[in-house]
N, C-alpha and C positions, 0 to 999 in steps of 0.2 A: 212396516220400519226394516226388520232383517230384508227381503224382497228385496228394495229398494239396493241394500246393502252387496250381494249377491250378484242382483245387474251390476253394478259396477264394479265389481271386481274384475266378474265375468269378459266387461268388455277392457279394464286399462292394467290387465295386467300380463294377459300376452304382448301387448302394446310395450308394456314396461321392459319385458324380458328381452325381448329384439332391441330395443332403444341402448340399454347395458350390453345385453351383449353387443353391438355394431358401435356404443366408444370407445368398451375395452379391446376388441381385435383392430380397430380403425390404424393403427401405426404399427402394422405388423409386416405388411410387403414389403419384398428388399423385390429390387432388382437390380442382374448383373447380369453382365455378356460374357456366353458360355466361353473357356479356356481353348474350345477348340474349333477350325471354320466348319460353317452349315454347308455341310454337302445336302445339295438337291440330283437327283438323277431323276434323270427327263427322258422314257423310253420312249421313242415316237418313231410311228412306220411312216413313212413320205411314199406314195406312189399316183403315180403321174400315169397318164390315159392318152392318148395320142388320136387323134379321132379325123383323119384324111376323107378324102372323100377327088377322087378322078374324075376329068372330064374325060367321057368317051372315048375320044379317039386317045386320047394318053391308054386308056388303062386297055385297049384291043393294041398298042403300042405293045406295051408291055406282054400284055400274053403272047404279042407274034415271038417277042426277045425276052426268054424269062431272065436268062444271063447277062440283061443288062445292066443287073444294081449289083 
C-alpha cells in the first residue's frame, strides 16, 4: 500500500505544482507600447558587377582608337 501511495505522489505532485504555478502567474503579463520610436539600422552594402562582351570588330576598333571613350 505504501509503495502505491509513493507512486501517486511521484506522478501527480510535479503536475500539480506546475498547474498551480501556471494558474498563479497567468494574469501577470503586461504589453505596452514603447515610449521611444523603434530604430532599425540596416547596414547594407550593394555592389554591382557589369559583364559585357564586345563584338570582334568593335574590340579591334577600340584598340585602334584608345581615346574614343
